[in-house]
Structure formats: structure tokens, C-alpha cells
N, C-alpha and C positions, 0 to 999 in steps of 0.2 A: 638314410643318412648310412645304416651301415647296410642296408643290401648297392648300395654305390661303392662304397667300400672296398667287398668283394667283389663284385664286378671287377674291383679297378686291378683287384690282384688278378686276375683274368682275361682280356681283355681291353689293347688301346680303344674300341670301337662295344658301341653300344646301340641295341638293335628297337624301337620299342610300337613292343607290335599289342598297341592299346581296346578298350572300345572303341567307337567315331564317334558313341559321344558327345557332350557335356563337358558331364564327370571320370575321360580318357584324355583329352586336350589338356582341364587343370591339370593333370594329373604329370599331364608333360611336359608342361611346362613346372612343378613343382623343380621335377627329373633334374629341368639343364642348367639350373640354378645348380643343389647338388655332385652333378658331373665336371660344372663347370670349375671346381674347385677341383675337383684330382684331375684334372684337363680329359680327360674320358671329349671321342665326338662322340654324336645324338648322332640316330642318322630313324627317319619314322616308318613303318612298314606301312603303310593304305590300306584299312578293313574298306569292303561292305559297313552301310551302318548297320547297327544293330543286329552286329554276329565282332567276335572274335573269335582267334584265334584256331579254336576246339572250332566252333561252326566252319571257315572255310576249311577246313579239314573234312572235318562230313562230308562237304558238298563235295567238294571234290579230291579232295582227298591231298595227300602228302605234296603233290604233286602243285598244286592250287596253295600253297605252300608259299615254297621253293621261288616260285612263281613271284608271291607280293615283295617277301624279300630282297628281292632282285630292286628294282622299284623302287631300292627304299629311299628316302632324298633327305639332304639332312636336315636339322632341326633347323638351322633359319629357315627354310625355305620354307617348311610346316610353318615356321613366325608367323612367316613376309602372308602368305597366302590365306591366313588364316585372320591375321587383322585387322587384310582385303573383305574375306566373306563378311564379316565383322562392324566394321565401321559400315557408317552415312560414307556413301561416295555420287550420292545425287545432286549435292553443296558443296560451296568450296566450300565454308566454315568447318565445315562431314570431313573436307580434303586436306583440310593444313592440318586438323585435329588428328587424324593418320600421319600426318606425313609427320608429327611431330613425336608420338607413337615409335613412329617406326626408326626414327634418326638414334638411337642408345643399339642398334637396330644393325645397321649399317656401322657402328665405327665399330663391327666386331667381325667387319671382314675386308681386308684387305683391299685392294686396285686384284683382282682375280677379274675372269669363265662368271665367278657365278654374277658374282659381282655386280657387272652386267649383265646376262641373268634379271637375274631379279628388281634390278633400274630399267628395263623394261617393264618389267611384267607392272611395277605401281606407275611408268609412265602411263602405261598405259588402260590401267584401272585406271585415275584421277583423271586421263582426258595434260593428264601436259607437257612438254617437252622432253625429250631424255638427258635435256639440259640443262633444261632450269628442272628436276626432278633428281635429279646426280650432287648437285647443286647444293639441296636441300636438304636432304639425306645425307649428304657427308658435312652438313650441323652449316652451312659457311652464313655467315648474318643476322645469325639468331641471337646472337647481344644489342648492339648497337642498331644493325642495320633490318635483325629481326621484323619490323613487323612490314620493310621494302619486301625480302623476297617473298610473306606473305603477301602483300599490292599481289608482288608477280604472279603470285604461284593463282592470286583471284580473279587476273584480269587475264590470265589466258587460260583459268580456265570455263568464267562466263564465255568465254571470247569462238570458245567452243562445247559443243552437246555433250552429256554425261559419256559414260564410259560403256565405254562398246563393246564388256565382257558374255552378254550369250546376246544373242538370233530369236525372233519368235521362233517359235515351231512352223519348218517347212517354209523358208522363206531366205530362198538359199540369197535375192537377189536385193531387202533387208534386213536393214539389222536397226535395229530400237533404240535409236541420243547416238553409233557410230559416225563418226566425225567426216562431211565431205569431204573433206581436202585430207584428211589422208592423216594414218596417224606417220609417228618420223622414221618407226623404221620400215613404212611400205612408202613413201617419201627416198629414203635416203636408195632401199632399193634400185630404184625407178631411173631416178637420180644415173646412180652406177651400173643401169644399163645402158642407158643410153653413151653414156663414157666412154663402155667398155660391147660393142653395138655385136659382136657374134659371138663371146663368153654371153649373154648380155640377154642373143639370143634363144639359147638354147634353155638356157633358168627362166626363161622367163614364157618357152613351150613345157616345159616339164612342167605348171604351179599350174592348182584350178585356180583360175583367175576367180571364180561364180567364186569361193568359198577362202582361199585368205587377202584375197582387198576387205576393207570392211565398210565401204561402200561405195552403189550404182558407179562412184563420177572419178573411183579410181577404176572399178575394174571397166571402166568405156576406153581409161587412160593407160589403160595395163596393157588395150584388148588394140590399143591406136597403137603403142610404138614397136605392137612387136610386129607387126603390119610396112613399120616407119620408121623403120628403129638408124638406116643411115641419113635419113632426113625427116624424123619426128615433131617439123614446123609443115610437112605438106600436108596436102591431104585430109586438112582435116572438118568434116562437117558442116557444114553452110547454120547457124546459127545459136551453133553450141557454143555458146561463151564462156561456160565453167569449165567444159574441160575447151578451151584454146588457153583460154588462165593458166590452168594448172602443166601443160601440157610449155605452155615457156616459162613458168617458174621450174617446174624442176628442168628446163634447159639453160637455166644459165646454174642452177644449186651442183644442175651437171661438172660446173665451167670451174666450180670451188673445187671440185671432192680427188681426195686426195687415193683418184682409182684404183685399183690393185682387184687384180679374180676371185682374192679370198678373201678380201672387202666381203665383192658382189654375194660369194658363200656363204657364209657366217650370214649377210643378210635375205638371202632366199630363203636359210631356218629357221630368221628369227619370224619371216612372213610363217610359217611349216607348223612354227613353234605354240604364236599369237591365237592359229588358228584350227589347235584342235586344242591347245584352253580353252576354247570360243565350248566349241563341240562339248566337251568335259565338262563348262562349268552352267547346263542345258540337262547337260545327259544326268546328273549327279541329280536335278531334280525331276527327274523320267521317269515312270515307272517301265519295267524289259529294256531299260536302254544298255549299251553296252558300254560300259564303265572299265568293263577288265580289260578290252580289246582295246578301248580307246588310249587305255592308260597304256597296252601291254606299247603303242605306234608313240606314245608321245617318251617316251621312257627310250627305243632306238634312235628318235629324232634327237633328245636334248647329248644323247653321248655320238652321233654328227657331230652338233654342235660345237660340242663343245672343246673338239680336235679340229674342225673347224681354226674357229677363236688361235687356239693355239699356232696353228700352224699360224695367223692373220697374224700375233705376235709375235712370231719368232721372225716373222720377214717385216716385221714393222721394225723389233733392234737389228735385225738386219744393214736393213737399205740406212740407220741414224748411224751405226758406228763402217 
């Protein structure tokens, strides 16, 4: 408490660069309670497992530490990521417990680009539609209708296979537990591409379809749309009923969307972020993986995503006026 009081006199922001082991993470949680009383902003500097700042500087010099600080993340993001990493995402009951644990975290977040991104991450890791995840994380129905909300979450979880956070090594064309009909972000992106065929074609052409989309069905749909955005229902392969059904659903979703180019850009960046999150998740458990390079790419993408989201929110406000 005394150290936090001294830090509060010097700055409004404190960066925590503690060991990545359990003791270091627990220390961050304790520090957050003290910082909240002083209205200090906490950010977390991610360090390689088993290393402290001195090790990082010894290995890579001051530049390595400066780069790690540049990639620091808000403490609230650290809390969400830690809860998802430690929790049970394999069963509906475990996902319910994770949602309950995250409600107090989201209660501290006003409507913002940060809340939108964290909701997307929780939605994809727990295999929940984003709209349902937002309602549950906002605490809706936790009192009288809490059981109904949890039943909805269980039903959605059982209807969809497990989380898509990890791909088997070398399996670019498959993903353990990936939902064959795609994540909410993937479907929203493709629907917007159909609604905006000109900009949609450019957005699709710039993506690595094998890595960005989480299932073979979604990759086939993206590849088909890339060549047929002006008439999505044409030239569908005979006998591929799953692809035909998905494209039909996307065409209907495209008609309901408030299609704007800035929303398409937000969705594109969401897909790229989800893809690199999957890569990072796998890389952290592998030896000699390029974690630092991936983290730097993610930081750049996150910056672009925040800018795109701010622009989309601005345009939405202008449209309402």
C-alpha cells in the first residue's frame, strides 16, 4: 500500500512487469485492488515465462525491454485473458462459471472499443454468439431471469463444439473444436462483403483465408464469395449442401446489416486479431516459437483496430444526428 501511494504521487499510470508465473500474476491482482483506491491506471508488461526484466535486458538489451513496454496491455485485458486461460472452457457448466467470474470485470468497462474487443474474445473462446455474450457479461438476467440466461448459454454451447483458441501444429486447414458454421465475427464479415461487393472484394483478397477463417466450411465460403460477390448464389459446387446453406444464410444476413465500409474494416481487423490470438496461444506452449514477433504484429493490429472502431463509432453518431 505504501509503494502504491508513492507511485500515485509520480504518475497516473503504473506498468507492472512482474514474472509471468503464478506468483507474479497473483501479485498483479493484489496490486490492482490497491491501485483502484488511488485511481491509478494499471497496465501489464508481458514477459517471457521464467524471465524477469533483468533477464530480458541481459538477453536483448534495453531495446527488448522498451519493446515489451510498448506492447503493454490494460490490466482489465490481463484479467480477462487470465480467467479464460485458467478456466474450464470445455463444458457448458465451466463456461457458465467463467461468465459469472467475468461479470464484475466487465462492470468496470463503459461502452468502448476495449469492451467490444474483450466481448469478442470471450465470445469466441466460450463459443457463444457475441450478442448473448454481451448480455451475459453485462449481468442481464442474473437475478430473476438468471437461470434462463444460463440455460440459453448452455444451449448455445452444446449446439456448438468447443473453443477455437488452439489449432493443431501444422493444421492450417483444420481447427480442433472450431465451429463449422464460423464465429460471429467471420459471419458478420462475409455478410458485409456481400452487402458491399466492391470494398468486400478488396477486403477478402487481402486476407490469408487458410489462417483467418476457423473452419473448412468458412474458408470454402470465403473463397466462393471472393469470385462471386456480385451474385453469391451462382456457381455453387454441386453436392456441397453445407456450403450452399451457409451462403444462403449469409445473403439473408447481408440484407439485415447496416452496411458501411468502416464496419467492414472493423470486422476485417477483428478476424486478423482472432487469427493472431490463436497463433499466440499455440506459440506460447511451443519451444522456440516466435512469440515476440507475433506479439509485435498483434500490437500493430490492435492499434489499427482501435482506430477503425473509433471511426465507426464516430460515423454511427453522425448518422444518428
